[in-house]
PDB file of the backbone (N, CA, C, O) and the ligand in Angstrom, with CONECT records:
HET    FMN  A 101      31
ATOM      1  N   UNK A   1       0.846  -1.194   0.000  1.00  0.00           N
ATOM      2  CA  UNK A   1       0.000   0.000   0.000  1.00  0.00           C
ATOM      3  C   UNK A   1       0.884   1.249   0.000  1.00  0.00           C
ATOM      4  O   UNK A   1       1.837   1.323   0.776  1.00  0.00           O
ATOM      5  N   UNK A   2       0.588   2.223  -0.850  1.00  0.00           N
ATOM      6  CA  UNK A   2       1.433   3.413  -0.929  1.00  0.00           C
ATOM      7  C   UNK A   2       1.019   4.474   0.091  1.00  0.00           C
ATOM      8  O   UNK A   2      -0.120   4.496   0.558  1.00  0.00           O
ATOM      9  N   UNK A   3       1.955   5.343   0.422  1.00  0.00           N
ATOM     10  CA  UNK A   3       1.709   6.435   1.363  1.00  0.00           C
ATOM     11  C   UNK A   3       0.941   7.551   0.663  1.00  0.00           C
ATOM     12  O   UNK A   3       1.199   7.854  -0.501  1.00  0.00           O
ATOM     13  N   UNK A   4      -0.010   8.164   1.382  1.00  0.00           N
ATOM     14  CA  UNK A   4      -0.738   9.309   0.827  1.00  0.00           C
ATOM     15  C   UNK A   4      -0.557  10.513   1.748  1.00  0.00           C
ATOM     16  O   UNK A   4      -0.005  10.392   2.841  1.00  0.00           O
ATOM     17  N   UNK A   5      -1.032  11.681   1.290  1.00  0.00           N
ATOM     18  CA  UNK A   5      -0.959  12.903   2.092  1.00  0.00           C
ATOM     19  C   UNK A   5      -1.767  12.783   3.376  1.00  0.00           C
ATOM     20  O   UNK A   5      -1.539  13.537   4.322  1.00  0.00           O
ATOM     21  N   UNK A   6      -2.700  11.852   3.419  1.00  0.00           N
ATOM     22  CA  UNK A   6      -3.570  11.709   4.586  1.00  0.00           C
ATOM     23  C   UNK A   6      -3.003  10.754   5.625  1.00  0.00           C
ATOM     24  O   UNK A   6      -3.634  10.525   6.656  1.00  0.00           O
ATOM     25  N   UNK A   7      -1.829  10.196   5.375  1.00  0.00           N
ATOM     26  CA  UNK A   7      -1.213   9.285   6.341  1.00  0.00           C
ATOM     27  C   UNK A   7      -0.406  10.052   7.381  1.00  0.00           C
ATOM     28  O   UNK A   7       0.189  11.087   7.081  1.00  0.00           O
ATOM     29  N   UNK A   8      -0.394   9.540   8.591  1.00  0.00           N
ATOM     30  CA  UNK A   8       0.381  10.157   9.674  1.00  0.00           C
ATOM     31  C   UNK A   8       1.866  10.064   9.368  1.00  0.00           C
ATOM     32  O   UNK A   8       2.312   9.227   8.583  1.00  0.00           O
ATOM     33  N   UNK A   9       2.630  10.965  10.023  1.00  0.00           N
ATOM     34  CA  UNK A   9       4.085  10.969   9.829  1.00  0.00           C
ATOM     35  C   UNK A   9       4.745  11.500  11.086  1.00  0.00           C
ATOM     36  O   UNK A   9       4.084  12.055  11.964  1.00  0.00           O
ATOM     37  N   UNK A  10       6.055  11.324  11.163  1.00  0.00           N
ATOM     38  CA  UNK A  10       6.826  11.845  12.289  1.00  0.00           C
ATOM     39  C   UNK A  10       8.039  12.553  11.713  1.00  0.00           C
ATOM     40  O   UNK A  10       8.850  11.948  11.011  1.00  0.00           O
ATOM     41  N   UNK A  11       8.158  13.857  12.018  1.00  0.00           N
ATOM     42  CA  UNK A  11       9.318  14.646  11.593  1.00  0.00           C
ATOM     43  C   UNK A  11      10.122  14.987  12.840  1.00  0.00           C
ATOM     44  O   UNK A  11       9.759  15.906  13.575  1.00  0.00           O
ATOM     45  N   UNK A  12      11.195  14.270  13.086  1.00  0.00           N
ATOM     46  CA  UNK A  12      11.934  14.477  14.331  1.00  0.00           C
ATOM     47  C   UNK A  12      11.027  14.165  15.504  1.00  0.00           C
ATOM     48  O   UNK A  12      10.508  13.053  15.608  1.00  0.00           O
ATOM     49  N   UNK A  13      10.828  15.138  16.396  1.00  0.00           N
ATOM     50  CA  UNK A  13       9.959  14.951  17.563  1.00  0.00           C
ATOM     51  C   UNK A  13       8.509  15.304  17.262  1.00  0.00           C
ATOM     52  O   UNK A  13       7.644  15.137  18.123  1.00  0.00           O
ATOM     53  N   UNK A  14       8.228  15.790  16.054  1.00  0.00           N
ATOM     54  CA  UNK A  14       6.880  16.249  15.715  1.00  0.00           C
ATOM     55  C   UNK A  14       6.101  15.123  15.048  1.00  0.00           C
ATOM     56  O   UNK A  14       6.489  14.610  13.999  1.00  0.00           O
ATOM     57  N   UNK A  15       4.978  14.745  15.690  1.00  0.00           N
ATOM     58  CA  UNK A  15       4.104  13.734  15.103  1.00  0.00           C
ATOM     59  C   UNK A  15       2.890  14.434  14.507  1.00  0.00           C
ATOM     60  O   UNK A  15       2.248  15.247  15.171  1.00  0.00           O
ATOM     61  N   UNK A  16       2.579  14.118  13.261  1.00  0.00           N
ATOM     62  CA  UNK A  16       1.457  14.752  12.581  1.00  0.00           C
ATOM     63  C   UNK A  16       0.478  13.700  12.075  1.00  0.00           C
ATOM     64  O   UNK A  16       0.857  12.570  11.765  1.00  0.00           O
ATOM     65  N   UNK A  17      -0.810  14.103  11.996  1.00  0.00           N
ATOM     66  CA  UNK A  17      -1.836  13.139  11.587  1.00  0.00           C
ATOM     67  C   UNK A  17      -1.988  13.074  10.076  1.00  0.00           C
ATOM     68  O   UNK A  17      -2.620  12.155   9.554  1.00  0.00           O
ATOM     69  N   UNK A  18      -1.407  14.054   9.360  1.00  0.00           N
ATOM     70  CA  UNK A  18      -1.382  13.993   7.901  1.00  0.00           C
ATOM     71  C   UNK A  18      -0.105  14.679   7.424  1.00  0.00           C
ATOM     72  O   UNK A  18       0.682  15.146   8.247  1.00  0.00           O
ATOM     73  N   UNK A  19       0.115  14.748   6.119  1.00  0.00           N
ATOM     74  CA  UNK A  19       1.370  15.281   5.589  1.00  0.00           C
ATOM     75  C   UNK A  19       1.207  16.636   4.911  1.00  0.00           C
ATOM     76  O   UNK A  19       2.080  17.068   4.158  1.00  0.00           O
ATOM     77  N   UNK A  20       0.091  17.302   5.178  1.00  0.00           N
ATOM     78  CA  UNK A  20      -0.085  18.661   4.661  1.00  0.00           C
ATOM     79  C   UNK A  20       0.710  19.621   5.551  1.00  0.00           C
ATOM     80  O   UNK A  20       0.641  19.542   6.777  1.00  0.00           O
ATOM     81  N   UNK A  21       1.448  20.507   4.937  1.00  0.00           N
ATOM     82  CA  UNK A  21       2.218  21.507   5.694  1.00  0.00           C
ATOM     83  C   UNK A  21       1.944  22.877   5.089  1.00  0.00           C
ATOM     84  O   UNK A  21       2.075  23.075   3.881  1.00  0.00           O
ATOM     85  N   UNK A  22       1.557  23.829   5.953  1.00  0.00           N
ATOM     86  CA  UNK A  22       1.355  25.203   5.491  1.00  0.00           C
ATOM     87  C   UNK A  22       2.712  25.893   5.477  1.00  0.00           C
ATOM     88  O   UNK A  22       3.374  26.006   6.509  1.00  0.00           O
ATOM     89  N   UNK A  23       3.121  26.353   4.296  1.00  0.00           N
ATOM     90  CA  UNK A  23       4.416  27.024   4.149  1.00  0.00           C
ATOM     91  C   UNK A  23       4.389  28.376   4.846  1.00  0.00           C
ATOM     92  O   UNK A  23       3.324  28.976   4.986  1.00  0.00           O
ATOM     93  N   UNK A  24       5.550  28.864   5.287  1.00  0.00           N
ATOM     94  CA  UNK A  24       5.581  30.192   5.919  1.00  0.00           C
ATOM     95  C   UNK A  24       5.188  31.272   4.930  1.00  0.00           C
ATOM     96  O   UNK A  24       5.592  31.242   3.768  1.00  0.00           O
ATOM     97  N   UNK A  25       4.391  32.232   5.403  1.00  0.00           N
ATOM     98  CA  UNK A  25       4.001  33.368   4.576  1.00  0.00           C
ATOM     99  C   UNK A  25       4.124  34.638   5.407  1.00  0.00           C
ATOM    100  O   UNK A  25       3.718  34.682   6.568  1.00  0.00           O
ATOM    101  N   UNK A  26       4.685  35.657   4.800  1.00  0.00           N
ATOM    102  CA  UNK A  26       4.915  36.914   5.501  1.00  0.00           C
ATOM    103  C   UNK A  26       3.614  37.681   5.624  1.00  0.00           C
ATOM    104  O   UNK A  26       2.998  38.000   4.607  1.00  0.00           O
ATOM    105  N   UNK A  27       3.178  37.985   6.831  1.00  0.00           N
ATOM    106  CA  UNK A  27       1.922  38.704   7.032  1.00  0.00           C
ATOM    107  C   UNK A  27       2.146  40.143   7.488  1.00  0.00           C
ATOM    108  O   UNK A  27       1.253  40.978   7.351  1.00  0.00           O
ATOM    109  N   UNK A  28       3.316  40.439   8.023  1.00  0.00           N
ATOM    110  CA  UNK A  28       3.694  41.829   8.360  1.00  0.00           C
ATOM    111  C   UNK A  28       2.627  42.559   9.175  1.00  0.00           C
ATOM    112  O   UNK A  28       2.265  43.693   8.862  1.00  0.00           O
ATOM    113  N   UNK A  29       2.131  41.904  10.216  1.00  0.00           N
ATOM    114  CA  UNK A  29       1.074  42.514  11.024  1.00  0.00           C
ATOM    115  C   UNK A  29       1.571  43.011  12.370  1.00  0.00           C
ATOM    116  O   UNK A  29       0.787  43.552  13.149  1.00  0.00           O
ATOM    117  N   UNK A  30       2.861  42.840  12.664  1.00  0.00           N
ATOM    118  CA  UNK A  30       3.375  43.282  13.962  1.00  0.00           C
ATOM    119  C   UNK A  30       3.257  44.798  14.088  1.00  0.00           C
ATOM    120  O   UNK A  30       3.264  45.521  13.091  1.00  0.00           O
ATOM    121  N   UNK A  31       3.148  45.267  15.336  1.00  0.00           N
ATOM    122  CA  UNK A  31       3.050  46.715  15.545  1.00  0.00           C
ATOM    123  C   UNK A  31       4.444  47.356  15.513  1.00  0.00           C
ATOM    124  O   UNK A  31       5.436  46.679  15.241  1.00  0.00           O
ATOM    125  N   UNK A  32       4.510  48.651  15.790  1.00  0.00           N
ATOM    126  CA  UNK A  32       5.776  49.378  15.683  1.00  0.00           C
ATOM    127  C   UNK A  32       6.821  48.901  16.691  1.00  0.00           C
ATOM    128  O   UNK A  32       8.010  49.175  16.531  1.00  0.00           O
ATOM    129  N   UNK A  33       6.372  48.180  17.740  1.00  0.00           N
ATOM    130  CA  UNK A  33       7.307  47.605  18.718  1.00  0.00           C
ATOM    131  C   UNK A  33       7.674  46.167  18.357  1.00  0.00           C
ATOM    132  O   UNK A  33       8.410  45.510  19.093  1.00  0.00           O
ATOM    133  N   UNK A  34       7.165  45.679  17.230  1.00  0.00           N
ATOM    134  CA  UNK A  34       7.472  44.318  16.794  1.00  0.00           C
ATOM    135  C   UNK A  34       6.618  43.260  17.458  1.00  0.00           C
ATOM    136  O   UNK A  34       6.930  42.072  17.381  1.00  0.00           O
ATOM    137  N   UNK A  35       5.536  43.678  18.114  1.00  0.00           N
ATOM    138  CA  UNK A  35       4.660  42.732  18.815  1.00  0.00           C
ATOM    139  C   UNK A  35       3.499  42.337  17.909  1.00  0.00           C
ATOM    140  O   UNK A  35       2.855  43.190  17.300  1.00  0.00           O
ATOM    141  N   UNK A  36       3.238  41.025  17.828  1.00  0.00           N
ATOM    142  CA  UNK A  36       2.122  40.544  17.014  1.00  0.00           C
ATOM    143  C   UNK A  36       0.792  40.897  17.680  1.00  0.00           C
ATOM    144  O   UNK A  36       0.657  40.730  18.893  1.00  0.00           O
ATOM    145  N   UNK A  37      -0.182  41.374  16.928  1.00  0.00           N
ATOM    146  CA  UNK A  37      -1.501  41.687  17.494  1.00  0.00           C
ATOM    147  C   UNK A  37      -2.343  40.428  17.666  1.00  0.00           C
ATOM    148  O   UNK A  37      -1.959  39.354  17.204  1.00  0.00           O
ATOM    149  N   UNK A  38      -3.486  40.561  18.327  1.00  0.00           N
ATOM    150  CA  UNK A  38      -4.372  39.414  18.555  1.00  0.00           C
ATOM    151  C   UNK A  38      -4.808  38.755  17.251  1.00  0.00           C
ATOM    152  O   UNK A  38      -5.042  37.547  17.219  1.00  0.00           O
ATOM    153  N   UNK A  39      -4.921  39.540  16.167  1.00  0.00           N
ATOM    154  CA  UNK A  39      -5.380  38.933  14.903  1.00  0.00           C
ATOM    155  C   UNK A  39      -4.383  37.902  14.381  1.00  0.00           C
ATOM    156  O   UNK A  39      -4.754  37.036  13.588  1.00  0.00           O
ATOM    157  N   UNK A  40      -3.116  37.981  14.814  1.00  0.00           N
ATOM    158  CA  UNK A  40      -2.139  36.966  14.398  1.00  0.00           C
ATOM    159  C   UNK A  40      -2.506  35.616  15.015  1.00  0.00           C
ATOM    160  O   UNK A  40      -2.433  34.586  14.345  1.00  0.00           O
ATOM    161  N   UNK A  41      -2.900  35.621  16.285  1.00  0.00           N
ATOM    162  CA  UNK A  41      -3.324  34.379  16.941  1.00  0.00           C
ATOM    163  C   UNK A  41      -4.576  33.834  16.270  1.00  0.00           C
ATOM    164  O   UNK A  41      -4.702  32.627  16.065  1.00  0.00           O
ATOM    165  N   UNK A  42      -5.507  34.732  15.926  1.00  0.00           N
ATOM    166  CA  UNK A  42      -6.729  34.314  15.232  1.00  0.00           C
ATOM    167  C   UNK A  42      -6.386  33.677  13.890  1.00  0.00           C
ATOM    168  O   UNK A  42      -6.930  32.635  13.527  1.00  0.00           O
ATOM    169  N   UNK A  43      -5.479  34.316  13.162  1.00  0.00           N
ATOM    170  CA  UNK A  43      -5.071  33.828  11.836  1.00  0.00           C
ATOM    171  C   UNK A  43      -4.562  32.386  11.927  1.00  0.00           C
ATOM    172  O   UNK A  43      -4.980  31.527  11.150  1.00  0.00           O
ATOM    173  N   UNK A  44      -3.649  32.121  12.886  1.00  0.00           N
ATOM    174  CA  UNK A  44      -3.080  30.780  12.993  1.00  0.00           C
ATOM    175  C   UNK A  44      -4.065  29.783  13.599  1.00  0.00           C
ATOM    176  O   UNK A  44      -4.063  28.608  13.230  1.00  0.00           O
ATOM    177  N   UNK A  45      -4.912  30.246  14.534  1.00  0.00           N
ATOM    178  CA  UNK A  45      -5.921  29.351  15.114  1.00  0.00           C
ATOM    179  C   UNK A  45      -6.891  28.868  14.047  1.00  0.00           C
ATOM    180  O   UNK A  45      -7.310  27.710  14.064  1.00  0.00           O
ATOM    181  N   UNK A  46      -7.257  29.762  13.104  1.00  0.00           N
ATOM    182  CA  UNK A  46      -8.179  29.388  12.031  1.00  0.00           C
ATOM    183  C   UNK A  46      -7.601  28.292  11.149  1.00  0.00           C
ATOM    184  O   UNK A  46      -8.345  27.520  10.544  1.00  0.00           O
ATOM    185  N   UNK A  47      -6.268  28.219  11.073  1.00  0.00           N
ATOM    186  CA  UNK A  47      -5.617  27.264  10.180  1.00  0.00           C
ATOM    187  C   UNK A  47      -5.033  26.056  10.898  1.00  0.00           C
ATOM    188  O   UNK A  47      -4.554  25.122  10.255  1.00  0.00           O
ATOM    189  N   UNK A  48      -5.070  26.071  12.225  1.00  0.00           N
ATOM    190  CA  UNK A  48      -4.370  25.056  13.012  1.00  0.00           C
ATOM    191  C   UNK A  48      -4.949  23.657  12.847  1.00  0.00           C
ATOM    192  O   UNK A  48      -4.230  22.680  13.053  1.00  0.00           O
ATOM    193  N   UNK A  49      -6.208  23.527  12.486  1.00  0.00           N
ATOM    194  CA  UNK A  49      -6.777  22.191  12.358  1.00  0.00           C
ATOM    195  C   UNK A  49      -6.220  21.456  11.148  1.00  0.00           C
ATOM    196  O   UNK A  49      -6.340  20.234  11.065  1.00  0.00           O
ATOM    197  N   UNK A  50      -5.608  22.183  10.202  1.00  0.00           N
ATOM    198  CA  UNK A  50      -5.050  21.527   9.017  1.00  0.00           C
ATOM    199  C   UNK A  50      -3.942  20.565   9.427  1.00  0.00           C
ATOM    200  O   UNK A  50      -3.890  19.449   8.909  1.00  0.00           O
ATOM    201  N   UNK A  51      -3.093  20.939  10.300  1.00  0.00           N
ATOM    202  CA  UNK A  51      -2.044  20.159  10.952  1.00  0.00           C
ATOM    203  C   UNK A  51      -0.797  20.999  11.124  1.00  0.00           C
ATOM    204  O   UNK A  51      -0.810  21.933  11.926  1.00  0.00           O
ATOM    205  N   UNK A  52       0.288  20.712  10.403  1.00  0.00           N
ATOM    206  CA  UNK A  52       1.559  21.402  10.666  1.00  0.00           C
ATOM    207  C   UNK A  52       1.621  22.748   9.946  1.00  0.00           C
ATOM    208  O   UNK A  52       1.404  22.829   8.737  1.00  0.00           O
ATOM    209  N   UNK A  53       1.924  23.810  10.712  1.00  0.00           N
ATOM    210  CA  UNK A  53       2.073  25.152  10.158  1.00  0.00           C
ATOM    211  C   UNK A  53       3.489  25.625  10.435  1.00  0.00           C
ATOM    212  O   UNK A  53       3.955  25.566  11.573  1.00  0.00           O
ATOM    213  N   UNK A  54       4.174  26.094   9.399  1.00  0.00           N
ATOM    214  CA  UNK A  54       5.471  26.736   9.591  1.00  0.00           C
ATOM    215  C   UNK A  54       5.186  28.226   9.662  1.00  0.00           C
ATOM    216  O   UNK A  54       4.755  28.827   8.678  1.00  0.00           O
ATOM    217  N   UNK A  55       5.426  28.826  10.824  1.00  0.00           N
ATOM    218  CA  UNK A  55       5.037  30.222  11.001  1.00  0.00           C
ATOM    219  C   UNK A  55       6.003  31.158  10.297  1.00  0.00           C
ATOM    220  O   UNK A  55       7.082  30.761   9.856  1.00  0.00           O
ATOM    221  N   UNK A  56       5.585  32.406  10.207  1.00  0.00           N
ATOM    222  CA  UNK A  56       6.356  33.417   9.496  1.00  0.00           C
ATOM    223  C   UNK A  56       7.625  33.804  10.249  1.00  0.00           C
ATOM    224  O   UNK A  56       7.783  33.498  11.431  1.00  0.00           O
ATOM    225  N   UNK A  57       8.522  34.481   9.543  1.00  0.00           N
ATOM    226  CA  UNK A  57       9.716  35.000  10.184  1.00  0.00           C
ATOM    227  C   UNK A  57       9.492  36.429  10.648  1.00  0.00           C
ATOM    228  O   UNK A  57       8.441  37.020  10.400  1.00  0.00           O
ATOM    229  N   UNK A  58      10.475  36.963  11.310  1.00  0.00           N
ATOM    230  CA  UNK A  58      10.456  38.362  11.729  1.00  0.00           C
ATOM    231  C   UNK A  58      11.518  39.079  10.913  1.00  0.00           C
ATOM    232  O   UNK A  58      12.663  38.634  10.842  1.00  0.00           O
ATOM    233  N   UNK A  59      11.135  40.193  10.297  1.00  0.00           N
ATOM    234  CA  UNK A  59      12.070  40.950   9.477  1.00  0.00           C
ATOM    235  C   UNK A  59      12.616  42.144  10.257  1.00  0.00           C
ATOM    236  O   UNK A  59      11.927  43.157  10.373  1.00  0.00           O
ATOM    237  N   UNK A  60      13.838  42.054  10.795  1.00  0.00           N
ATOM    238  CA  UNK A  60      14.394  43.206  11.518  1.00  0.00           C
ATOM    239  C   UNK A  60      14.729  44.323  10.551  1.00  0.00           C
ATOM    240  O   UNK A  60      15.135  44.066   9.417  1.00  0.00           O
ATOM    241  N   UNK A  61      14.563  45.563  10.990  1.00  0.00           N
ATOM    242  CA  UNK A  61      14.937  46.686  10.142  1.00  0.00           C
ATOM    243  C   UNK A  61      15.634  47.751  10.981  1.00  0.00           C
ATOM    244  O   UNK A  61      16.034  48.789  10.454  1.00  0.00           O
TER     245      UNK A  61
HETATM  246  C1  FMN A 101       9.791  33.535   6.539  1.00  0.00           C
HETATM  247  C2  FMN A 101       9.188  33.191   5.197  1.00  0.00           C
HETATM  248  C3  FMN A 101       8.162  33.968   4.700  1.00  0.00           C
HETATM  249  C4  FMN A 101       7.583  33.680   3.457  1.00  0.00           C
HETATM  250  N1  FMN A 101       6.567  34.449   2.975  1.00  0.00           N
HETATM  251  C5  FMN A 101       5.980  34.151   1.806  1.00  0.00           C
HETATM  252  C6  FMN A 101       4.875  34.921   1.286  1.00  0.00           C
HETATM  253  O1  FMN A 101       4.423  35.876   1.924  1.00  0.00           O
HETATM  254  N2  FMN A 101       4.359  34.571   0.101  1.00  0.00           N
HETATM  255  C7  FMN A 101       4.837  33.513  -0.636  1.00  0.00           C
HETATM  256  O2  FMN A 101       4.317  33.233  -1.714  1.00  0.00           O
HETATM  257  N3  FMN A 101       5.865  32.776  -0.178  1.00  0.00           N
HETATM  258  C8  FMN A 101       6.445  33.064   1.009  1.00  0.00           C
HETATM  259  N4  FMN A 101       7.498  32.316   1.455  1.00  0.00           N
HETATM  260  C9  FMN A 101       7.914  31.179   0.657  1.00  0.00           C
HETATM  261  C10 FMN A 101       6.924  30.065   0.794  1.00  0.00           C
HETATM  262  O3  FMN A 101       6.865  29.618   2.138  1.00  0.00           O
HETATM  263  C11 FMN A 101       7.319  28.870  -0.083  1.00  0.00           C
HETATM  264  O4  FMN A 101       8.520  28.340   0.366  1.00  0.00           O
HETATM  265  C12 FMN A 101       7.451  29.302  -1.511  1.00  0.00           C
HETATM  266  O5  FMN A 101       6.231  29.864  -1.909  1.00  0.00           O
HETATM  267  C13 FMN A 101       7.850  28.135  -2.412  1.00  0.00           C
HETATM  268  O6  FMN A 101       6.855  27.158  -2.394  1.00  0.00           O
HETATM  269  P1  FMN A 101       6.853  25.996  -3.482  1.00  0.00           P
HETATM  270  O7  FMN A 101       8.154  25.259  -3.307  1.00  0.00           O
HETATM  271  O8  FMN A 101       5.674  25.145  -3.099  1.00  0.00           O
HETATM  272  O9  FMN A 101       6.711  26.665  -4.800  1.00  0.00           O
HETATM  273  C14 FMN A 101       8.078  32.590   2.695  1.00  0.00           C
HETATM  274  C15 FMN A 101       9.110  31.806   3.207  1.00  0.00           C
HETATM  275  C16 FMN A 101       9.659  32.092   4.429  1.00  0.00           C
HETATM  276  C17 FMN A 101      10.784  31.226   4.952  1.00  0.00           C
CONECT  246  247
CONECT  247  246  248  275
CONECT  248  247  249
CONECT  249  248  250  273
CONECT  250  249  251
CONECT  251  250  252  258
CONECT  252  251  253  254
CONECT  253  252
CONECT  254  252  255
CONECT  255  254  256  257
CONECT  256  255
CONECT  257  255  258
CONECT  258  251  257  259
CONECT  259  258  260  273
CONECT  260  259  261
CONECT  261  260  262  263
CONECT  262  261
CONECT  263  261  264  265
CONECT  264  263
CONECT  265  263  266  267
CONECT  266  265
CONECT  267  265  268
CONECT  268  267  269
CONECT  269  268  270  271  272
CONECT  270  269
CONECT  271  269
CONECT  272  269
CONECT  273  249  259  274
CONECT  274  273  275
CONECT  275  247  274  276
CONECT  276  275
END
């Protein structure tokens, strides 16, 4: 039987129920002090049921 995207996997210490991964995307929503607002938590919570999310980076300037 072949592996599908819906099969569980283990990446290092991370166990996932499927193989879908959300790639990091720059959302640039931090405030002038570099703090993420509440909508950032909402954004990731809305997508968390998919499974593994690679979160965005921070761009120092
Ligand atoms: C910190 C970080 C932020 C990223 N932000 C975006 C983004 O805003 N939009 C985008 O299309 N790709 C972004 N990327 C790249 C995507 O995550 C992904 O690697 C890229 O789109 C290539 O995907 P593909 O190999 O499926 O074509 C970002 C990558 C990193 C590491």
